[in-house]
N, C-alpha and C positions, 0 to 999 in steps of 0.2 A: 396332737402329739407335740410335745416340746422338743426342740432341737437347739443345741448350743454349739458354739465354736470354741474349742479350748486352745487352739493354736493355728497359726497361719504363717506361710512363707511365700515369698515372691521374688522372682527375677524379672526385671522389667527395664525399659529404657532409662529409668532413673535408679538411683542407688537405693534399692529397696530390700536387698538381701544382706543378711548378717547383722551384727550388732551395731555397726556404724552406719545406720540408715540416714539418708539425706534425700528426701523426695523432691528436692529442687535441683539436684545435680544430674544433668543429662549426660548420655554418651555423646562425646564430641566428634566421634568418627563420622565423616561425611560419606554416607552410603545411599542417600536418597530416601531414607525412611527412618523411623525411630527404632534404632537397634538396641537390643537388650544389653545391659551391662552385666557381663558374666563374671562369676567369682573364679578364683583359682581352684580348679577341680582337684588338684593334687592332694589337698588337705581333706577332701571329701570322698573321692573315689580312688580306687587302685589305679595308678597311672597306666598299667598295661591294659586294664579293662576300659579305661576312659578313652584310650587311643582308638579302640574299635567301635566306640559309640558315636553316633551322629550327634550334632550339637543339640538338637531338640530333646534327645533322650537324656543327655547330660543335664540339661536345664530341669527336666522333669525329675530325674533322680535326685539332684541336689536339693530341690525344694521339698520333695517328698521326705527325704532323710532328715532335713532340717525341721520340717513340721512334726515328724514322728518324735524327734529328739525333744523339741519344745513341749510336746504334749506328754512326754514320758511314756510313750506307747511303743512296744517292740513289734507287735503283730496286730495290725488292724482287723476289725471284724469283716471288712470288705474294702475293695478299692474300686472307685468309680471315677473315670477320667473323661473329660469332654475335650474334643479337638475337632476343629473344622476341617483342616487339611492334612493332619497327621504329619508324617515324616517326609517333608518335601525334598530334603537333600538326598535321601536314599531313593525316593521315587524317581528323581531325575537321573540318578546313577543307573537305576534299573532300566529305564527307557533308553538311556544312552547305550547301555550294553546291548540291548536288542537291536538298535540301529547299527552299532559298530560291528556286530557279529552277523549282520544281515539275517536276523531272526534265527540264528543258529543256537548251539548249546551255550547255556549260561550257568554261571555260578549261582546257586540259590540264595546266597547271603543277602544281596541287595534287595531281592524280592521279600525275603523274610523280614528284613529291617525296614521295609517301606510301608508295611501295613499299619493302619491307624492304631491297632491295639498293641503295637510294639512297646510303647511307652509304659502303659499299665503292666504289661507282661514283664518287662525288665525290672520294674519296681518290685513286683511280687517275687520274681526269681531271686533278686538280690537279698530281700529280707526274709525269704522262706515263707511267704504268706500263701496258704492253700485255700483261703476263703474265696468268696465270690469276687470275680474280677471282670468288670464291665468297662467297655469304651463306648462313648456316645459320640456320633458324628452326625449332627443335624443342623448344619449351617449355623445360623444365629442363635439357636437354642442348644448348642452342644453342651456348654457348661451347665445351663439351666437344667437340662435333663439329668446330668450327673448329680447335681444338687438335689433334685427331686427324688432320684433313686436312693441317695444317701439318707434322706429323711424317711423314706419308706422302709429302709432297712432298720432304722431306729425303731419305727413303729412295730416291726416284726420281733423286736426284742434284742437285736444285735446292738453292739456299742462300738465306739471308736472307729468310725467309718472315715477312711481317707478319700477325699474328693479333690478334684482339681480341674483347671482349664489351661490348655497350652496350645500355642500355635507359633510357627516360625516363619520368617521371611528368608528367602535365598536370593542370590544375585539373579537367577533365572526368573523367579516368580515376581520380583519387583520390576524387572524389565517388562514382563507381560502385563502387570497391573498398570504400569505407566502407559504402555501402548494402547490399552483398553480404556484409558482415562479413568481408572478406578483408584488411583493414588496420586495425591498432589505433592507439591514441593514444600519442604519444611519452611515455615514462616512466609510463604509466598504462594498461596493457593486458595482456590474457591471450592476445592473438593477435599475430603479427608485424607490425611497423611497415614499411610500404612504403618502398623506397629507390630510388635511381637512380645511374647512373654509367657511365663509359667507361674501360676499361683495355686498353692495347695492349702487345704483346710482340714482340720480334724473335727469331725462332727461327733457329738456325744449327747447322751440323754441325761447326763449329770450336770447340775448347775454349779457344783463345787469347782472352783478354779476356772470357770468358763469366762471368756472375754466378752462375748455377746450372746444373746438369744435370737434365733431366727423366728420371728413371729409369723411371717407369711410370705409366700412367693406366688406371683401370678404372671403368666405368660400369655401374650395375645399375638395371634397371627392374622394379619390383615392389613389393609391400607392404613398407613400412618398419617395420611394427608389431612383427614378430617376427624380427628380424635378428640373427644371431650375428656381430656386427661384429668381435669379437676374433679369431674364426677367419678372417674375410675379411682382416683386417690381417696376421695371421700368414702366411697363404697368399701374400699379396702380397710380404711381406718375404722369405719363404723362396724364392720364385720368382726373386728378384733377389739371392740370396746374402747376405741380411741377417737379423738377429734383432731382437727387441724391445730388446735392450741397445744396438743401434746407433742407435735413434731418439733424436734430440736434443730433440724437442718435437712438438706437434700443433697445427695450426691448424684450428679447429672451426667448422662452420657452424651451431652451435646458437644459437638466439635467447634461450636462458635462460628460456623460457616453458613453461607446463604442456603445451602441445600439441606440444612438440618430440618427435621420435621417441625412444623409450626408449633406443636404442643410444648416444645421447650420454652418458647417465648411466653406461652400462657403460664407455665410454671414460674418463670422468673418474675412475671408481673403479679401473679396471684399471691405468691409467697415472698413478697418483697421485704417482709419483716424478719425473714429467716436467712441464715447463711446458705448459699448455694455453691457447691463445688463441682467444677467440670473436670472429671478425672482423665478424660481422653487427651487433655493437654499434656499429660504425663506419659500416657501409654500408646497413643495412636489408635487406629482403628483395625480391629481384626475380629474373627468370628467369636472368640471366647474372651473378648475384652471385659465382659461382665464379671469374670473372675477377678480381674485386677480392680474393677470398681468395688467389688465386695471386699477385697483386701484393703483398699483405701478406707472404706467405711468402717471396717473392724479396727484399723489403725487409729482413726479419729476417735472412735468410741473408747478404745483402750487408753489412749493418751489423754482423752478429754481435752483435745486441742485440735483445731482445724488446720488446714494447710492454706496459708495466706496467698500463695502464688496462684492458686486455682479458685479462689473465692471471687465470684463475679460481681457481688453486690456490696462487699465490704461491711456487711452487717456484723455487729459485735456478737461474740459467741458466749453463750451461757453454759449451763451443764447439759451435756449430751445424754439425753435419756432415750430418745427414739430417733432413728435416722431412716430415711427412705432413699433407696437406690433405684434410679430410673435409667434404663438404657434401651437403645434401639440398635438394630443392625439393618441398614438399608431402609426400605420403605415398607417392610412387611413384618419385621420381628420387633416386639416390644416387651420389656420385662419390668416388673415392679417387685422389689424385695424390701420387706420391712424388718428392721432389726432393732433391738432394744438392749439397754443395760440390764444384766441379770439381776 
């Protein structure tokens, strides 16, 4: 089944949203993690409505509406959103109310807005979409499951499927991550720096006006320590009638840190004649970072131009025909996504 991406939108720690993109300009606010650069929501959402929305919902709404507008789609055939931790801000408010009230009577609002499917539900309510609405929360495969579901919907005959991946960081969650030694310091760390973001995509079965074609996706759950990644890549390419020579470049989920899975070094060494881009230098680490990696891959393919600041081997770029996105979360989740120029 052919699947194409006709539009994408992203809010991330770099200036990736809107017409004036600059994937080298970071949020300079010192908060201990890579914080998303958010747009002015007044021009996107009703101010009264936006005031009642949590930050993660506003990021999801803004990118979804921007993606729909770019794809010229009013009502998608389905909505599939992946999120690892959902609405953390409202989850904290809900638990704090339980504590403050000594487990007494509570307003239901914080509970309703704290559930993982709130983001997808708010998007559907806002645009009046009554089609399938799914939220996937599966740790490091949350976005991957949403993407696979979107491709399955295309195979069933639906079209214009809105998919996305979104996660946020709050002051409470970053404090816990640092206490657990799960998030490092920016520019001074041996463990990954936490990040956040929202990336949306419009999947279609029509190649007309498509930016890229999704050739294949494979997800592996297991120990990443002793992985023969080169064989996995070769098998993926051969399955789709391609060879190593057909690859134009690799978008890598390596953090460039000592605790990265060893297979990233194998990739850098084996494919030393191709440009390799480490997208987490822009996004940081979070459950659905693959969504931002795919956004970067689509952006490179669409512009036919790499991103110098994250190119780790300074190889010269030619025409981008096929790109391979490789990502991991922790030592158990591993993803390969192969895309091509339509």
